[in-house]
DRENPA-3360 file (N, C-alpha, C; in nm, 2 decimals, always signed):
BEGIN
1 = XXXXXXXX = +2.98/+1.84/-5.07/+2.90/+1.76/-5.15/+2.97/+1.62/-5.16 ~ +2.90/+1.51/-5.14/+2.95/+1.38/-5.15/+2.95/+1.33/-5.29 ~ +3.06/+1.27/-5.33/+3.07/+1.22/-5.46/+3.05/+1.07/-5.46 ~ +2.96/+1.02/-5.54/+2.93/+0.88/-5.55/+3.03/+0.81/-5.65 ~ +3.13/+0.74/-5.61/+3.23/+0.68/-5.70/+3.17/+0.55/-5.75 ~ +3.18/+0.53/-5.88/+3.13/+0.41/-5.94/+3.25/+0.32/-5.98 ~ +3.24/+0.20/-5.95/+3.35/+0.11/-5.99/+3.31/+0.03/-6.12 ~ +3.40/+0.00/-6.20/+3.38/-0.08/-6.32/+3.41/-0.22/-6.28;
9 = XXXXXXXX = +3.31/-0.31/-6.30/+3.33/-0.45/-6.27/+3.37/-0.53/-6.40 ~ +3.49/-0.59/-6.40/+3.53/-0.67/-6.51/+3.45/-0.80/-6.52 ~ +3.42/-0.84/-6.64/+3.36/-0.98/-6.65/+3.47/-1.08/-6.68 ~ +3.44/-1.20/-6.68/+3.54/-1.30/-6.71/+3.59/-1.29/-6.85 ~ +3.51/-1.25/-6.94/+3.55/-1.22/-7.08/+3.65/-1.11/-7.08 ~ +3.63/-1.00/-7.01/+3.72/-0.89/-7.00/+3.86/-0.93/-6.95 ~ +3.85/-1.01/-6.84/+3.96/-1.06/-6.77/+4.05/-1.14/-6.86 ~ +3.99/-1.24/-6.93/+4.07/-1.32/-7.02/+4.12/-1.25/-7.14;
17 = XXXXXXXX = +4.05/-1.15/-7.19/+4.10/-1.07/-7.30/+4.22/-0.98/-7.25 ~ +4.22/-0.93/-7.13/+4.33/-0.86/-7.08/+4.46/-0.95/-7.08 ~ +4.44/-1.07/-7.05/+4.55/-1.17/-7.05/+4.60/-1.19/-7.19 ~ +4.50/-1.21/-7.28/+4.54/-1.24/-7.42/+4.62/-1.13/-7.49 ~ +4.58/-1.00/-7.46/+4.65/-0.89/-7.52/+4.77/-0.84/-7.44 ~ +4.80/-0.91/-7.33/+4.92/-0.87/-7.26/+4.91/-0.77/-7.15 ~ +4.79/-0.72/-7.12/+4.77/-0.63/-7.01/+4.80/-0.70/-6.88 ~ +4.75/-0.82/-6.87/+4.79/-0.91/-6.75/+4.90/-0.99/-6.80;
25 = XXXXXXXX = +5.02/-0.99/-6.73/+5.13/-1.06/-6.77/+5.11/-1.21/-6.75 ~ +5.17/-1.30/-6.84/+5.15/-1.44/-6.83/+5.17/-1.50/-6.69 ~ +5.27/-1.45/-6.62/+5.30/-1.51/-6.49/+5.24/-1.43/-6.37 ~ +5.15/-1.34/-6.40/+5.08/-1.26/-6.30/+5.00/-1.35/-6.21 ~ +5.01/-1.33/-6.08/+4.93/-1.41/-5.99/+4.81/-1.33/-5.95 ~ +4.71/-1.34/-6.03/+4.58/-1.26/-6.00/+4.46/-1.35/-6.01 ~ +4.35/-1.31/-5.96/+4.23/-1.38/-5.97/+4.11/-1.27/-5.98 ~ +4.00/-1.31/-6.04/+3.89/-1.22/-6.05/+3.79/-1.25/-5.94;
33 = XXXXXXXX = +3.77/-1.15/-5.85/+3.68/-1.16/-5.74/+3.58/-1.05/-5.74 ~ +3.46/-1.09/-5.77/+3.34/-0.99/-5.78/+3.38/-0.88/-5.87 ~ +3.43/-0.91/-5.99/+3.46/-0.82/-6.09/+3.59/-0.73/-6.07 ~ +3.66/-0.76/-5.97/+3.79/-0.69/-5.94/+3.90/-0.78/-5.96 ~ +4.01/-0.74/-6.02/+4.13/-0.82/-6.03/+4.21/-0.80/-5.91 ~ +4.24/-0.91/-5.84/+4.30/-0.91/-5.71/+4.44/-0.98/-5.72 ~ +4.54/-0.91/-5.68/+4.67/-0.98/-5.68/+4.68/-1.08/-5.56 ~ +4.73/-1.20/-5.59/+4.75/-1.30/-5.49/+4.89/-1.30/-5.43;
41 = XXXXXXXX = +4.89/-1.35/-5.31/+5.02/-1.36/-5.24/+5.12/-1.45/-5.31 ~ +5.25/-1.42/-5.30/+5.34/-1.52/-5.36/+5.34/-1.65/-5.29 ~ +5.37/-1.76/-5.36/+5.37/-1.89/-5.30/+5.51/-1.92/-5.24 ~ +5.51/-1.94/-5.11/+5.64/-1.98/-5.05/+5.66/-2.13/-5.04 ~ +5.77/-2.17/-4.99/+5.80/-2.32/-4.99/+5.70/-2.40/-4.90 ~ +5.67/-2.34/-4.78/+5.57/-2.42/-4.70/+5.44/-2.43/-4.77 ~ +5.39/-2.33/-4.84/+5.27/-2.33/-4.91/+5.27/-2.43/-5.02 ~ +5.38/-2.43/-5.10/+5.39/-2.53/-5.21/+5.39/-2.68/-5.15;
49 = XXXXXXXX = +5.47/-2.69/-5.04/+5.48/-2.83/-4.98/+5.34/-2.88/-4.93 ~ +5.26/-2.79/-4.87/+5.13/-2.83/-4.82/+5.04/-2.86/-4.94 ~ +5.04/-2.78/-5.05/+4.96/-2.80/-5.17/+5.00/-2.94/-5.22 ~ +5.13/-2.97/-5.23/+5.17/-3.10/-5.28/+5.12/-3.21/-5.19 ~ +5.12/-3.19/-5.06/+5.07/-3.30/-4.97/+4.93/-3.32/-5.00 ~ +4.85/-3.22/-5.01/+4.70/-3.23/-5.03/+4.68/-3.31/-5.16 ~ +4.75/-3.27/-5.27/+4.74/-3.34/-5.40/+4.78/-3.48/-5.38 ~ +4.89/-3.51/-5.31/+4.93/-3.65/-5.29/+4.83/-3.73/-5.21;
57 = XXXXXXXX = +4.75/-3.67/-5.13/+4.65/-3.74/-5.06/+4.53/-3.77/-5.15 ~ +4.48/-3.67/-5.22/+4.36/-3.68/-5.30/+4.38/-3.75/-5.43 ~ +4.48/-3.72/-5.50/+4.49/-3.77/-5.64/+4.48/-3.93/-5.65 ~ +4.56/-4.00/-5.57/+4.55/-4.15/-5.59/+4.42/-4.20/-5.53 ~ +4.37/-4.14/-5.42/+4.25/-4.19/-5.36/+4.13/-4.17/-5.44 ~ +4.13/-4.07/-5.52/+4.01/-4.03/-5.60/+4.02/-4.05/-5.75 ~ +4.12/-4.11/-5.79/+4.14/-4.13/-5.94/+4.02/-4.20/-6.00 ~ +3.97/-4.14/-6.10/+3.85/-4.19/-6.17/+3.72/-4.16/-6.10;
65 = XXXXXXXX = +3.72/-4.10/-5.98/+3.60/-4.07/-5.90/+3.58/-3.92/-5.89 ~ +3.69/-3.84/-5.88/+3.68/-3.70/-5.88/+3.81/-3.64/-5.95 ~ +3.80/-3.52/-6.00/+3.91/-3.46/-6.06/+3.98/-3.37/-5.95 ~ +4.11/-3.38/-5.93/+4.18/-3.30/-5.84/+4.25/-3.19/-5.92 ~ +4.21/-3.07/-5.90/+4.26/-2.95/-5.97/+4.35/-2.88/-5.88 ~ +4.47/-2.85/-5.92/+4.57/-2.78/-5.83/+4.61/-2.65/-5.89 ~ +4.60/-2.55/-5.81/+4.64/-2.41/-5.85/+4.59/-2.37/-5.99 ~ +4.46/-2.38/-6.00/+4.40/-2.34/-6.13/+4.26/-2.28/-6.10;
73 = XXXXXXXX = +4.22/-2.20/-6.19/+4.10/-2.12/-6.16/+3.97/-2.21/-6.17 ~ +3.86/-2.16/-6.11/+3.73/-2.22/-6.12/+3.63/-2.11/-6.15 ~ +3.53/-2.14/-6.22/+3.43/-2.05/-6.26/+3.31/-2.05/-6.17 ~ +3.28/-1.94/-6.10/+3.17/-1.93/-6.01/+3.05/-1.85/-6.07 ~ +3.08/-1.75/-6.14/+2.98/-1.67/-6.22/+3.06/-1.58/-6.32 ~ +2.99/-1.49/-6.38/+3.05/-1.41/-6.49/+3.15/-1.31/-6.43 ~ +3.15/-1.29/-6.30/+3.24/-1.19/-6.24/+3.33/-1.25/-6.14 ~ +3.33/-1.38/-6.13/+3.41/-1.45/-6.03/+3.48/-1.57/-6.08;
81 = XXXXXXXX = +3.62/-1.56/-6.08/+3.70/-1.67/-6.12/+3.82/-1.68/-6.03 ~ +3.80/-1.73/-5.91/+3.92/-1.74/-5.82/+4.01/-1.85/-5.86 ~ +4.13/-1.85/-5.79/+4.23/-1.96/-5.82/+4.26/-2.02/-5.69 ~ +4.18/-2.12/-5.64/+4.21/-2.18/-5.52/+4.33/-2.28/-5.53 ~ +4.38/-2.32/-5.42/+4.50/-2.41/-5.42/+4.47/-2.55/-5.47 ~ +4.36/-2.60/-5.42/+4.32/-2.74/-5.46/+4.17/-2.74/-5.46 ~ +4.12/-2.81/-5.57/+3.97/-2.82/-5.58/+3.94/-2.97/-5.62 ~ +3.84/-3.02/-5.56/+3.78/-3.15/-5.60/+3.66/-3.12/-5.68;
89 = XXXXXXXX = +3.66/-3.17/-5.81/+3.55/-3.16/-5.90/+3.48/-3.29/-5.93 ~ +3.35/-3.29/-5.96/+3.28/-3.41/-6.00/+3.36/-3.46/-6.12 ~ +3.37/-3.59/-6.13/+3.45/-3.65/-6.24/+3.37/-3.64/-6.37 ~ +3.44/-3.60/-6.47/+3.38/-3.59/-6.61/+3.49/-3.65/-6.70 ~ +3.44/-3.73/-6.80/+3.54/-3.79/-6.89/+3.62/-3.69/-6.97 ~ +3.56/-3.57/-7.00/+3.63/-3.47/-7.07/+3.72/-3.38/-6.99 ~ +3.72/-3.41/-6.86/+3.80/-3.33/-6.76/+3.77/-3.18/-6.78 ~ +3.65/-3.14/-6.82/+3.60/-3.00/-6.83/+3.67/-2.93/-6.95;
97 = XXXXXXXX = +3.71/-3.01/-7.05/+3.77/-2.95/-7.17/+3.66/-2.89/-7.26 ~ +3.54/-2.94/-7.26/+3.44/-2.90/-7.34/+3.35/-2.78/-7.29 ~ +3.35/-2.77/-7.15/+3.28/-2.66/-7.09/+3.33/-2.64/-6.95 ~ +3.32/-2.52/-6.90/+3.36/-2.48/-6.77/+3.28/-2.56/-6.66 ~ +3.35/-2.58/-6.55/+3.27/-2.63/-6.43/+3.17/-2.52/-6.38 ~ +3.08/-2.57/-6.31/+2.98/-2.48/-6.25/+3.00/-2.50/-6.10 ~ +2.94/-2.41/-6.02/+2.95/-2.43/-5.87/+2.90/-2.57/-5.83 ~ +2.80/-2.62/-5.90/+2.74/-2.75/-5.87/+2.84/-2.87/-5.89;
105 = XXXXXXXX = +2.95/-2.84/-5.97/+3.05/-2.94/-6.00/+3.16/-2.94/-5.89 ~ +3.16/-2.84/-5.81/+3.27/-2.83/-5.71/+3.23/-2.89/-5.58 ~ +3.31/-2.99/-5.54/+3.28/-3.07/-5.42/+3.35/-3.02/-5.30 ~ +3.47/-2.97/-5.32/+3.56/-2.92/-5.21/+3.66/-2.82/-5.26 ~ +3.68/-2.71/-5.19/+3.79/-2.62/-5.22/+3.88/-2.62/-5.10 ~ +4.01/-2.63/-5.13/+4.11/-2.62/-5.02/+4.20/-2.50/-5.05 ~ +4.21/-2.41/-4.95/+4.30/-2.30/-4.96/+4.41/-2.32/-4.85 ~ +4.53/-2.30/-4.90/+4.65/-2.31/-4.81/+4.68/-2.17/-4.77;
113 = XXXXXXXX = +4.68/-2.14/-4.64/+4.70/-2.01/-4.59/+4.83/-1.99/-4.51 ~ +4.92/-1.92/-4.57/+5.04/-1.89/-4.51/+5.03/-1.74/-4.47 ~ +5.04/-1.65/-4.57/+5.03/-1.51/-4.55/+4.89/-1.46/-4.58 ~ +4.80/-1.55/-4.63/+4.67/-1.51/-4.68/+4.56/-1.55/-4.59 ~ +4.58/-1.59/-4.47/+4.48/-1.65/-4.39/+4.35/-1.56/-4.37 ~ +4.37/-1.43/-4.34/+4.25/-1.34/-4.32/+4.17/-1.33/-4.45 ~ +4.24/-1.32/-4.56/+4.17/-1.31/-4.69/+4.09/-1.44/-4.72 ~ +4.16/-1.55/-4.70/+4.10/-1.68/-4.73/+3.98/-1.71/-4.63;
121 = XXXXXXXX = +3.99/-1.68/-4.51/+3.89/-1.71/-4.41/+3.78/-1.61/-4.41 ~ +3.80/-1.49/-4.46/+3.69/-1.39/-4.47/+3.64/-1.38/-4.61 ~ +3.71/-1.31/-4.69/+3.67/-1.28/-4.83/+3.64/-1.40/-4.91 ~ +3.73/-1.49/-4.92/+3.71/-1.61/-5.00/+3.61/-1.71/-4.94 ~ +3.61/-1.73/-4.81/+3.50/-1.81/-4.75/+3.36/-1.76/-4.78 ~ +3.35/-1.63/-4.77/+3.22/-1.57/-4.80/+3.18/-1.59/-4.94 ~ +3.28/-1.57/-5.03/+3.25/-1.59/-5.17/+3.21/-1.73/-5.21 ~ +3.29/-1.83/-5.15/+3.25/-1.97/-5.18/+3.12/-2.01/-5.12;
129 = XXXXXXXX = +3.08/-1.96/-5.01/+2.95/-1.99/-4.95/+2.84/-1.93/-5.03 ~ +2.86/-1.81/-5.07/+2.76/-1.74/-5.16/+2.73/-1.81/-5.29 ~ +2.83/-1.88/-5.34/+2.82/-1.96/-5.46/+2.78/-2.11/-5.43 ~ +2.74/-2.14/-5.31/+2.70/-2.27/-5.27/+2.80/-2.38/-5.28 ~ +2.93/-2.35/-5.26/+3.03/-2.45/-5.26/+3.01/-2.53/-5.13 ~ +2.99/-2.66/-5.13/+2.94/-2.73/-5.01/+3.05/-2.73/-4.90 ~ +3.18/-2.72/-4.93/+3.28/-2.74/-4.83/+3.40/-2.66/-4.87 ~ +3.46/-2.60/-4.77/+3.59/-2.53/-4.78/+3.68/-2.57/-4.67;
137 = XXXXXXXX = +3.81/-2.60/-4.70/+3.91/-2.62/-4.60/+4.01/-2.51/-4.61 ~ +4.04/-2.44/-4.50/+4.15/-2.35/-4.50/+4.26/-2.40/-4.41 ~ +4.37/-2.44/-4.47/+4.48/-2.50/-4.39/+4.57/-2.38/-4.35 ~ +4.56/-2.35/-4.22/+4.64/-2.24/-4.16/+4.78/-2.29/-4.12 ~ +4.88/-2.26/-4.20/+5.02/-2.30/-4.17/+5.08/-2.24/-4.05 ~ +5.03/-2.12/-4.02/+5.09/-2.05/-3.90/+5.02/-2.10/-3.77 ~ +4.89/-2.12/-3.78/+4.82/-2.17/-3.66/+4.83/-2.32/-3.64 ~ +4.87/-2.39/-3.75/+4.88/-2.54/-3.75/+4.74/-2.60/-3.73;
145 = XXXXXXXX = +4.64/-2.55/-3.80/+4.51/-2.59/-3.79/+4.44/-2.59/-3.93 ~ +4.34/-2.67/-3.94/+4.26/-2.67/-4.07/+4.12/-2.63/-4.03 ~ +4.07/-2.52/-4.09/+3.93/-2.47/-4.07/+3.85/-2.54/-4.17 ~ +3.74/-2.61/-4.12/+3.65/-2.68/-4.21/+3.52/-2.61/-4.21 ~ +3.48/-2.55/-4.33/+3.36/-2.48/-4.34/+3.26/-2.56/-4.42 ~ +3.14/-2.57/-4.37/+3.03/-2.64/-4.43/+2.90/-2.57/-4.42 ~ +2.80/-2.62/-4.49/+2.66/-2.56/-4.48/+2.66/-2.42/-4.53 ~ +2.68/-2.40/-4.66/+2.69/-2.26/-4.72/+2.55/-2.19/-4.71;
153 = XXXXXXXX = +2.56/-2.06/-4.68/+2.44/-1.98/-4.69/+2.48/-1.85/-4.77 ~ +2.39/-1.77/-4.80/+2.42/-1.64/-4.87/+2.51/-1.55/-4.79 ~ +2.51/-1.57/-4.66/+2.59/-1.48/-4.57/+2.72/-1.55/-4.52 ~ +2.75/-1.67/-4.56/+2.87/-1.74/-4.52/+2.84/-1.88/-4.48 ~ +2.94/-1.95/-4.43/+2.91/-2.09/-4.39/+2.85/-2.09/-4.25 ~ +2.75/-2.18/-4.24/+2.68/-2.19/-4.11/+2.76/-2.28/-4.01 ~ +2.84/-2.37/-4.06/+2.92/-2.46/-3.97/+3.07/-2.44/-3.99 ~ +3.14/-2.42/-3.88/+3.29/-2.42/-3.89/+3.34/-2.51/-3.78;
161 = XXXXXXXX = +3.44/-2.59/-3.82/+3.51/-2.68/-3.73/+3.66/-2.65/-3.74 ~ +3.73/-2.65/-3.63/+3.87/-2.63/-3.63/+3.93/-2.77/-3.60 ~ +4.01/-2.82/-3.70/+4.08/-2.95/-3.68/+4.22/-2.92/-3.65 ~ +4.27/-2.98/-3.55/+4.41/-2.96/-3.51/+4.50/-3.08/-3.53 ~ +4.63/-3.07/-3.51/+4.72/-3.18/-3.52/+4.67/-3.30/-3.44 ~ +4.69/-3.42/-3.49/+4.65/-3.54/-3.43/+4.50/-3.58/-3.46 ~ +4.43/-3.48/-3.53/+4.29/-3.51/-3.56/+4.28/-3.55/-3.71 ~ +4.16/-3.59/-3.75/+4.14/-3.63/-3.89/+4.01/-3.56/-3.94;
169 = XXXXXXXX = +4.01/-3.54/-4.07/+3.89/-3.48/-4.13/+3.86/-3.56/-4.26 ~ +3.74/-3.56/-4.31/+3.70/-3.62/-4.43/+3.61/-3.53/-4.51 ~ +3.63/-3.53/-4.64/+3.54/-3.45/-4.73/+3.40/-3.50/-4.72 ~ +3.30/-3.40/-4.72/+3.16/-3.44/-4.72/+3.13/-3.54/-4.84 ~ +3.19/-3.51/-4.95/+3.16/-3.59/-5.07/+3.22/-3.73/-5.07 ~ +3.32/-3.74/-4.98/+3.39/-3.87/-4.97/+3.42/-3.90/-4.82 ~ +3.32/-3.94/-4.75/+3.33/-3.96/-4.60/+3.42/-4.07/-4.56 ~ +3.45/-4.16/-4.65/+3.54/-4.27/-4.62/+3.68/-4.24/-4.64;
177 = XXXXXXXX = +3.71/-4.12/-4.70/+3.85/-4.08/-4.72/+3.89/-4.00/-4.59 ~ +3.97/-4.06/-4.51/+4.01/-4.00/-4.38/+4.14/-3.93/-4.40 ~ +4.15/-3.80/-4.37/+4.27/-3.73/-4.39/+4.32/-3.68/-4.26 ~ +4.45/-3.71/-4.23/+4.51/-3.66/-4.11/+4.55/-3.51/-4.13 ~ +4.52/-3.43/-4.03/+4.55/-3.29/-4.03/+4.70/-3.28/-4.05 ~ +4.78/-3.36/-3.98/+4.93/-3.36/-3.99/+4.97/-3.39/-4.13 ~ +4.90/-3.47/-4.21/+4.94/-3.50/-4.34/+4.93/-3.37/-4.43 ~ +4.84/-3.28/-4.40/+4.82/-3.16/-4.47/+4.93/-3.06/-4.43;
185 = XX = +4.94/-3.04/-4.30/+5.03/-2.94/-4.25/+5.18/-2.98/-4.25 ~ +5.21/-3.11/-4.25/+5.35/-3.15/-4.26/+5.41/-3.15/-4.12;
% end
């Protein structure tokens, strides 16, 4: 006889309450993905350096035009609160202090992939596409490439481009901002 196992899906409220009461430790590297609490890979030096490079590119160029959020969560729905490496959000005077961002506020997600490439390019790419995030960049530190995903559909991104060293890419939301792949990868 087959047993039908049921999983309990945590909501964002459950997730935050677990952190408040100490079930999730303050320094725990976790994110909420489709109601499941997923442990994230540790951040190594190459990963931190690449994140800092991306921030260094976007922050001065987009000051007052977009919000550059680094290593912080975003709200996609009641069961999904991932923590991407870098996010470009529509600019708001309150910097989202009065209410959470919605998927419509998210212009670009950047994931830096060192040990997490398969997870970022499969699970998280599918998740972001399903929530209509218009663009995802996955910077593969091992392959020395940036995967640019665009045209989200419920089944994933319809368009993928691989940008290599010596090439440039520009965010859809800011086509005049030209970013060298080498500047991201180091």
